[in-house]
KEKE-3310 file (N, C-alpha, C; in steps of 0.2 Angstrom, whole numbers, plus 5000, padded with zeros to 4 digits):
npx = (5102:5086:5075:5064:5049:5049:5062:5067:5061:5066:5079:5078:5073:5084:5094:5088:5088:5102:5105:5100:5086:5071:5057:5060:5054:5041:5043:5050:5041:5031:5038:5042:5030:5024:5033:5031:5018:5008:4995:4995:4990:4991:5005:5008:5002:5009:5022:5030:5033:5043:5052:5050:5063:5062:5053:5061:5071:5064:5061:5074:5078:5069:5071:5084:5081:5075:5086:5094:5088:5075:5059:5048:5034:5033:5038:5030:5018:5007:5000:4997:4986:4979:4971:4966:4969:4979:4982:4998:5009:5024:5021:5015:5017:5022:5011:5013:5014:5015:5006:4993:4988:4984:4973:4965:4961:4954:4944:4937:4932:4924:4914:4909:4903:4893:4878:4880:4891:4905:4921:4937:4951:4966:4980:4981:4988:4990:4977:4975:4972:4959:4952:4952:4945:4932:4929:4928:4919:4905:4894:4898:4904:4918:4931:4945:4959:4972:4986:4992:4990:4993:4993:4979:4973:4978:4971:4958:4958:4960:4948:4939:4945:4943:4930:4922:4915:4903:4904:4915:4926:4938:4948:4956:4966:4975:4984:4992:4985:4970:4955:4944:4927:4918:4921:4914:4909:4916:4916:4927:4944:4958:4975:4990:5003:5017:5032:5046:5060:5068:5082:5085:5082:5092:5099:5091:5086:5090:5080:5069:5073:5077:5066:5053:5041:5047:5038:5029:5036:5044:5043:5047:5059:5059:5051:5038:5029:5017:5009:5008:5001:4988:4983:4981:4973:4963:4954:4941:4935:4930:4916:4908:4915:4921:4934:4952:4965:4982:4996:5012:5030:5045:5048:5041:5029:5026:5028:5018:5006:5007:5005:4992:4985:4988:4980:4967:4962:4955:4955:4966:4974:4986:4994:5003:5012:5015:5028:5031:5032:5027:5014:5002:4992:4977:4963:4950:4939)
npy = (4831:4826:4835:4838:4848:4852:4851:4861:4872:4873:4876:4888:4896:4896:4903:4915:4919:4919:4930:4940:4943:4948:4939:4927:4914:4916:4923:4914:4903:4911:4914:4901:4896:4905:4904:4890:4891:4888:4888:4892:4882:4871:4870:4867:4854:4847:4846:4834:4830:4828:4840:4847:4850:4862:4869:4870:4878:4890:4894:4896:4907:4916:4918:4923:4936:4941:4941:4950:4962:4965:4968:4955:4956:4964:4955:4944:4950:4953:4956:4954:4964:4968:4957:4956:4951:4959:4967:4971:4983:4990:5003:5007:5009:4995:4988:4991:4983:4992:5002:4996:5001:5014:5010:5003:5012:5021:5012:5010:5023:5024:5015:5020:5031:5027:5021:5026:5034:5043:5040:5045:5040:5046:5049:5036:5025:5008:5007:5001:5005:5012:5001:4991:4998:4999:4985:4981:4990:4990:4998:5010:5021:5022:5032:5031:5040:5046:5054:5048:5041:5028:5022:5024:5015:5003:5004:5002:4989:4982:4985:4978:4965:4963:4963:4974:4983:4990:4998:5006:5017:5024:5038:5051:5063:5076:5078:5089:5099:5110:5101:5095:5101:5092:5081:5080:5079:5072:5060:5055:5057:5048:5047:5042:5049:5053:5054:5054:5063:5072:5072:5060:5049:5043:5036:5025:5008:4996:4989:4997:5010:5007:5001:5005:5017:5033:5044:5041:5041:5053:5066:5080:5093:5092:5082:5085:5091:5086:5085:5098:5103:5096:5098:5112:5113:5104:5103:5108:5098:5089:5085:5094:5091:5080:5067:5069:5059:5054:5044:5044:5047:5041:5051:5062:5065:5076:5088:5086:5086:5100:5106:5103:5109:5122:5124:5123:5111:5100:5091:5082:5066:5053:5038:5023:5011:4993:4992:5002:5014:5031:5032:5036:5050:5059:5070:5081:5090)
npz = (4944:4949:4959:4973:4975:4988:4992:4983:4987:5000:4997:4990:5001:5009:5001:5001:5014:5017:5010:5017:5017:5023:5030:5023:5022:5018:5006:4998:4997:4989:4978:4972:4970:4961:4950:4947:4943:4952:4964:4982:4989:4980:4979:4992:4992:4982:4987:4989:4976:4961:4952:4936:4924:4916:4924:4936:4931:4928:4941:4947:4939:4943:4956:4955:4950:4962:4971:4965:4969:4965:4971:4978:4976:4965:4956:4956:4954:4962:4979:4996:5007:5022:5022:5008:4992:4980:4964:4959:4952:4945:4944:4956:4974:4984:4995:5013:5029:5039:5035:5037:5049:5046:5038:5047:5056:5048:5044:5056:5059:5048:5050:5061:5056:5049:5039:5022:5022:5015:5009:5006:4998:4997:4986:4982:4976:4974:4979:4991:5004:5004:4998:5008:5017:5011:5010:5023:5029:5025:5023:5018:5004:4993:4987:4976:4974:4964:4957:4946:4931:4928:4940:4944:4935:4940:4952:4948:4942:4954:4961:4954:4955:4969:4970:4972:4965:4966:4977:4976:4968:4956:4953:4944:4953:4960:4974:4977:4972:4973:4977:4964:4962:4958:4965:4976:4994:5009:5023:5028:5025:5020:5019:5012:5009:4997:5007:5008:5011:4997:4996:5003:4995:4986:4995:4999:5002:4989:4983:4985:4980:4967:4961:4965:4962:4960:4960:4970:4981:4984:4994:4993:4998:5012:5014:5017:5008:5003:5015:5018:5007:5007:5020:5019:5008:5006:5016:5013:5007:5016:5026:5039:5054:5049:5046:5045:5040:5041:5036:5042:5040:5049:5063:5059:5064:5074:5066:5057:5065:5069:5057:5054:5065:5062:5051:5056:5060:5072:5088:5088:5086:5089:5083:5086:5077:5075:5078:5087:5081:5079:5068:5062:5061:5066:5063:5066:5055)
capx = (5098:5080:5074:5057:5047:5051:5069:5068:5058:5071:5085:5077:5073:5091:5097:5085:5090:5109:5105:5097:5079:5066:5052:5062:5050:5035:5045:5052:5034:5028:5042:5042:5023:5023:5037:5028:5011:5004:4993:4998:4987:4993:5012:5009:5000:5014:5029:5034:5034:5049:5051:5053:5069:5059:5050:5066:5075:5060:5062:5080:5078:5065:5075:5090:5079:5074:5093:5097:5085:5068:5054:5044:5028:5033:5040:5024:5012:5002:5003:4991:4985:4973:4967:4964:4974:4979:4987:5003:5014:5030:5018:5012:5021:5020:5008:5017:5010:5014:5000:4987:4986:4980:4967:4962:4958:4949:4938:4933:4929:4919:4909:4905:4899:4886:4876:4880:4897:4909:4928:4942:4958:4970:4987:4979:4992:4986:4970:4975:4969:4952:4948:4952:4939:4926:4928:4927:4914:4901:4889:4901:4907:4925:4934:4952:4961:4979:4988:4995:4985:4994:4990:4972:4972:4979:4965:4952:4959:4959:4941:4936:4947:4940:4922:4919:4913:4897:4905:4922:4927:4944:4948:4963:4966:4982:4984:4995:4981:4964:4950:4939:4921:4914:4922:4909:4912:4918:4916:4934:4949:4964:4980:4997:5007:5024:5035:5053:5064:5071:5089:5086:5080:5097:5101:5086:5087:5090:5073:5065:5076:5078:5061:5047:5040:5049:5033:5025:5041:5047:5039:5049:5065:5059:5046:5032:5025:5010:5005:5006:4995:4982:4980:4979:4968:4958:4949:4934:4932:4928:4910:4909:4916:4924:4941:4957:4970:4988:5001:5018:5036:5048:5050:5037:5022:5025:5027:5011:5002:5007:5002:4985:4983:4988:4974:4960:4959:4954:4955:4971:4976:4991:4994:5009:5012:5017:5035:5031:5033:5021:5013:4996:4989:4971:4960:4943:4938)
capy = (4826:4828:4838:4839:4855:4853:4853:4867:4878:4874:4879:4895:4899:4896:4908:4922:4920:4921:4937:4945:4945:4947:4934:4922:4908:4918:4925:4907:4900:4914:4914:4895:4895:4909:4901:4884:4892:4884:4891:4890:4875:4866:4870:4863:4847:4844:4847:4828:4828:4830:4846:4846:4854:4869:4873:4872:4884:4896:4895:4899:4913:4921:4919:4928:4943:4943:4942:4956:4967:4966:4965:4949:4958:4966:4949:4940:4955:4954:4956:4954:4969:4968:4951:4957:4950:4965:4967:4976:4984:4995:5010:5009:5006:4989:4989:4988:4981:4998:5005:4993:5005:5019:5007:5001:5018:5023:5007:5011:5029:5023:5011:5025:5036:5023:5020:5032:5037:5043:5039:5046:5037:5051:5046:5029:5020:5002:5007:4996:5008:5012:4995:4988:5001:4996:4978:4980:4994:4989:5003:5016:5021:5024:5035:5030:5045:5047:5059:5044:5037:5021:5020:5023:5009:4997:5004:4999:4982:4980:4986:4972:4959:4962:4962:4980:4988:4993:5003:5009:5020:5027:5044:5055:5069:5078:5080:5095:5104:5109:5096:5097:5102:5086:5075:5080:5080:5066:5060:5053:5057:5045:5049:5040:5053:5053:5057:5053:5069:5071:5070:5054:5044:5039:5031:5020:5001:4996:4986:5003:5015:5006:4998:5008:5023:5039:5049:5039:5042:5060:5071:5086:5094:5090:5076:5087:5095:5084:5087:5105:5104:5093:5102:5119:5114:5098:5103:5109:5091:5086:5087:5097:5085:5074:5066:5068:5054:5053:5040:5049:5044:5042:5058:5068:5066:5082:5093:5086:5089:5107:5109:5102:5114:5129:5125:5123:5104:5099:5084:5078:5060:5050:5031:5020:5005:4988:4993:5007:5021:5035:5031:5039:5056:5060:5076:5083:5096)
capz = (4948:4950:4965:4974:4976:4995:4992:4980:4992:5006:4994:4989:5007:5012:4998:5003:5021:5017:5007:5022:5015:5028:5028:5018:5021:5014:4999:4995:4995:4984:4971:4969:4968:4955:4944:4945:4941:4957:4970:4988:4991:4975:4980:4998:4990:4978:4989:4988:4969:4958:4948:4929:4922:4914:4930:4940:4928:4930:4948:4948:4936:4947:4962:4953:4950:4969:4974:4962:4972:4963:4976:4976:4974:4958:4952:4955:4951:4967:4986:5001:5011:5026:5019:5001:4987:4976:4959:4960:4947:4947:4944:4963:4980:4987:5002:5018:5035:5043:5032:5039:5054:5043:5035:5053:5059:5043:5044:5062:5058:5043:5053:5066:5052:5047:5032:5017:5023:5010:5011:5000:4999:4992:4985:4983:4974:4972:4982:4996:5010:5002:4997:5014:5020:5007:5011:5030:5031:5019:5022:5015:4998:4993:4981:4976:4970:4963:4951:4941:4927:4928:4947:4943:4931:4945:4957:4944:4942:4961:4963:4951:4958:4976:4970:4976:4960:4969:4983:4976:4961:4955:4949:4944:4957:4962:4981:4978:4970:4977:4975:4960:4965:4956:4969:4982:5001:5012:5030:5030:5020:5022:5014:5013:5003:4997:5012:5009:5008:4991:4997:5006:4990:4984:5000:5001:4999:4982:4982:4985:4976:4960:4958:4967:4959:4964:4961:4976:4987:4985:4997:4993:5001:5019:5015:5020:5003:5003:5021:5018:5002:5009:5026:5017:5002:5005:5021:5011:5004:5022:5029:5046:5059:5046:5049:5041:5043:5038:5038:5042:5041:5056:5065:5056:5068:5077:5061:5053:5069:5069:5051:5055:5070:5059:5046:5059:5062:5080:5091:5085:5089:5085:5084:5085:5073:5079:5079:5091:5078:5078:5061:5060:5064:5063:5066:5064:5052)
cpx = (5092:5079:5066:5055:5049:5058:5071:5066:5063:5077:5084:5076:5080:5095:5095:5088:5097:5110:5102:5090:5075:5060:5054:5058:5044:5037:5047:5046:5031:5032:5042:5035:5022:5027:5034:5021:5007:5001:4996:4996:4990:5001:5012:5007:5006:5021:5033:5036:5040:5047:5054:5059:5067:5057:5056:5070:5071:5061:5068:5081:5074:5068:5081:5087:5078:5081:5096:5093:5078:5063:5050:5037:5028:5035:5033:5017:5006:5005:4996:4992:4978:4968:4964:4970:4974:4984:4992:5008:5019:5027:5015:5017:5018:5017:5012:5012:5010:5008:4993:4984:4982:4973:4962:4958:4953:4943:4934:4929:4923:4913:4905:4901:4893:4885:4877:4887:4901:4916:4932:4949:4963:4977:4986:4984:4989:4979:4969:4971:4961:4948:4947:4946:4932:4924:4926:4922:4909:4895:4891:4902:4913:4927:4941:4954:4969:4980:4991:4990:4986:4992:4983:4970:4973:4973:4959:4952:4958:4952:4938:4938:4944:4933:4919:4917:4907:4898:4912:4923:4934:4944:4955:4962:4973:4981:4987:4991:4974:4959:4945:4932:4917:4915:4917:4913:4912:4917:4923:4938:4956:4969:4987:5001:5014:5027:5042:5056:5068:5078:5090:5085:5086:5100:5097:5089:5086:5083:5068:5067:5076:5072:5054:5047:5042:5043:5029:5030:5043:5042:5042:5056:5065:5054:5039:5027:5018:5006:5003:5000:4989:4979:4977:4973:4963:4953:4942:4931:4929:4921:4912:4909:4919:4931:4946:4963:4976:4992:5007:5024:5039:5050:5046:5031:5021:5024:5021:5006:5001:5004:4994:4982:4983:4982:4967:4958:4960:4955:4960:4974:4981:4991:5000:5008:5014:5024:5036:5033:5027:5020:5007:4994:4982:4968:4953:4943:4933)
cpy = (4829:4830:4838:4846:4857:4855:4859:4873:4879:4878:4886:4899:4901:4902:4915:4924:4923:4928:4942:4947:4943:4943:4930:4916:4910:4919:4918:4904:4904:4914:4907:4894:4898:4906:4894:4884:4888:4889:4889:4883:4870:4865:4865:4855:4844:4844:4840:4826:4831:4836:4845:4851:4861:4873:4875:4878:4891:4899:4899:4906:4918:4923:4924:4935:4945:4945:4948:4962:4968:4963:4959:4951:4960:4959:4945:4944:4955:4954:4957:4961:4969:4963:4951:4955:4955:4964:4973:4977:4989:5002:5012:5006:4999:4990:4987:4987:4988:5002:5002:4997:5010:5016:5005:5007:5021:5018:5009:5017:5028:5019:5015:5030:5033:5023:5027:5036:5037:5044:5041:5044:5041:5049:5039:5024:5014:5002:5003:4999:5008:5006:4991:4991:4999:4989:4977:4985:4995:4994:5010:5015:5024:5027:5034:5035:5046:5051:5055:5040:5030:5018:5019:5017:5003:4998:5001:4992:4979:4980:4980:4966:4958:4962:4968:4985:4992:4998:5007:5012:5023:5033:5047:5062:5070:5081:5087:5101:5104:5104:5099:5097:5095:5080:5075:5081:5073:5066:5058:5054:5054:5046:5046:5043:5051:5057:5057:5060:5067:5069:5063:5048:5040:5034:5026:5013:5000:4993:4992:5008:5014:5003:5002:5015:5029:5044:5047:5040:5049:5065:5078:5087:5091:5084:5078:5091:5093:5085:5094:5106:5102:5097:5109:5119:5109:5098:5104:5103:5087:5089:5090:5091:5079:5073:5066:5064:5054:5048:5045:5044:5045:5049:5064:5069:5073:5088:5092:5088:5096:5110:5108:5107:5121:5130:5123:5116:5104:5092:5080:5072:5057:5042:5028:5013:4999:4988:4999:5014:5025:5036:5035:5045:5057:5066:5077:5090:5101)
cpz = (4950:4958:4966:4975:4983:4995:4989:4984:4997:5003:4993:4996:5010:5008:5000:5010:5021:5014:5011:5021:5021:5026:5022:5017:5017:5007:4995:4992:4989:4977:4968:4966:4961:4949:4942:4943:4946:4962:4976:4990:4986:4977:4986:4996:4986:4980:4988:4981:4966:4953:4941:4928:4920:4920:4935:4938:4929:4937:4950:4945:4940:4953:4961:4953:4957:4972:4971:4965:4970:4969:4974:4974:4967:4953:4951:4953:4956:4974:4990:5006:5015:5023:5012:4997:4981:4970:4960:4954:4949:4946:4951:4968:4982:4994:5007:5024:5039:5041:5034:5045:5052:5041:5041:5056:5054:5043:5050:5062:5053:5046:5058:5062:5050:5040:5028:5018:5017:5012:5005:5002:4994:4992:4986:4981:4971:4975:4988:5002:5009:5001:5003:5018:5017:5009:5018:5033:5026:5018:5019:5008:4998:4987:4981:4972:4970:4957:4945:4937:4928:4935:4947:4940:4936:4950:4954:4944:4949:4963:4960:4954:4965:4976:4973:4971:4962:4974:4982:4968:4961:4951:4949:4948:4960:4969:4982:4976:4973:4974:4970:4963:4964:4961:4975:4989:5004:5020:5032:5024:5023:5017:5017:5008:5003:5003:5013:5007:5002:4991:5000:5001:4988:4989:5002:4999:4992:4979:4981:4979:4968:4957:4959:4964:4963:4965:4967:4982:4989:4988:4997:4997:5008:5020:5017:5015:5003:5009:5021:5013:5005:5015:5024:5012:5002:5011:5019:5007:5010:5024:5036:5050:5056:5048:5043:5044:5038:5040:5037:5043:5048:5057:5063:5059:5070:5072:5058:5058:5069:5063:5051:5060:5066:5054:5049:5061:5070:5082:5088:5089:5085:5088:5082:5081:5078:5081:5084:5088:5077:5071:5058:5064:5061:5067:5063:5061:5056)
residu = (UNK:UNK:UNK:UNK:UNK:UNK:UNK:UNK:UNK:UNK:UNK:UNK:UNK:UNK:UNK:UNK:UNK:UNK:UNK:UNK:UNK:UNK:UNK:UNK:UNK:UNK:UNK:UNK:UNK:UNK:UNK:UNK:UNK:UNK:UNK:UNK:UNK:UNK:UNK:UNK:UNK:UNK:UNK:UNK:UNK:UNK:UNK:UNK:UNK:UNK:UNK:UNK:UNK:UNK:UNK:UNK:UNK:UNK:UNK:UNK:UNK:UNK:UNK:UNK:UNK:UNK:UNK:UNK:UNK:UNK:UNK:UNK:UNK:UNK:UNK:UNK:UNK:UNK:UNK:UNK:UNK:UNK:UNK:UNK:UNK:UNK:UNK:UNK:UNK:UNK:UNK:UNK:UNK:UNK:UNK:UNK:UNK:UNK:UNK:UNK:UNK:UNK:UNK:UNK:UNK:UNK:UNK:UNK:UNK:UNK:UNK:UNK:UNK:UNK:UNK:UNK:UNK:UNK:UNK:UNK:UNK:UNK:UNK:UNK:UNK:UNK:UNK:UNK:UNK:UNK:UNK:UNK:UNK:UNK:UNK:UNK:UNK:UNK:UNK:UNK:UNK:UNK:UNK:UNK:UNK:UNK:UNK:UNK:UNK:UNK:UNK:UNK:UNK:UNK:UNK:UNK:UNK:UNK:UNK:UNK:UNK:UNK:UNK:UNK:UNK:UNK:UNK:UNK:UNK:UNK:UNK:UNK:UNK:UNK:UNK:UNK:UNK:UNK:UNK:UNK:UNK:UNK:UNK:UNK:UNK:UNK:UNK:UNK:UNK:UNK:UNK:UNK:UNK:UNK:UNK:UNK:UNK:UNK:UNK:UNK:UNK:UNK:UNK:UNK:UNK:UNK:UNK:UNK:UNK:UNK:UNK:UNK:UNK:UNK:UNK:UNK:UNK:UNK:UNK:UNK:UNK:UNK:UNK:UNK:UNK:UNK:UNK:UNK:UNK:UNK:UNK:UNK:UNK:UNK:UNK:UNK:UNK:UNK:UNK:UNK:UNK:UNK:UNK:UNK:UNK:UNK:UNK:UNK:UNK:UNK:UNK:UNK:UNK:UNK:UNK:UNK:UNK:UNK:UNK:UNK:UNK:UNK:UNK:UNK:UNK:UNK:UNK:UNK:UNK:UNK:UNK:UNK:UNK:UNK:UNK:UNK:UNK:UNK:UNK:UNK:UNK:UNK:UNK:UNK:UNK)
# end
């Protein structure tokens, strides 16, 4: 029997809720719109209309992938971060709302630095943090850096998609190694590195463990390998008085603060995310 887009959407939302999916309402809308090849506005407009059999089958197949654990961002190939629509592939982590705090701090510091400020997004992944800065602090220029060639390709796609080719560039760079001199110096270095301890990865939720790139998750035996490397080796990429900002995992804030102090960083500050987790630490070179 024929069903409307509205009834199909409600059924998908019910299935996702029953499976324990957070934000089932948003995910149902995204999955139905993607499978039906409709924008959000078109889907809302067409809610009373009947769905063709081929479209309904595509929706059901798409939902089956989600219920098997595949994240919706990888299914639809895009996700929103700080108001930007970004291309997403399984070569990069899906941007999280937690990370918007890192972007927010970097934006504020870039605005304070004024015209000509240079910002480095290290371990950039999709480029979400650096592109949020470029979009919201238009007087600065941003470099997106990652050790993965596939991630750098995604960064370049997102630079074009966001219309930021005049203010952002993407390059290969390994955060575990000293910076190449041709990168130049920066007023702000923002880094959301891999920080999951290696032994914790098998216990992660299936949607993370089986789909997101382990290269972007694995922070070494204690999760701190990248913090050690960046604090020890990347300070000379910052201008005098420049800011280093990290996102950190739950319970890591004190250890990262200590690493920063050991390598001469000053004026260390920490910030909680909306869930009350100490999520960002920043300091001055």
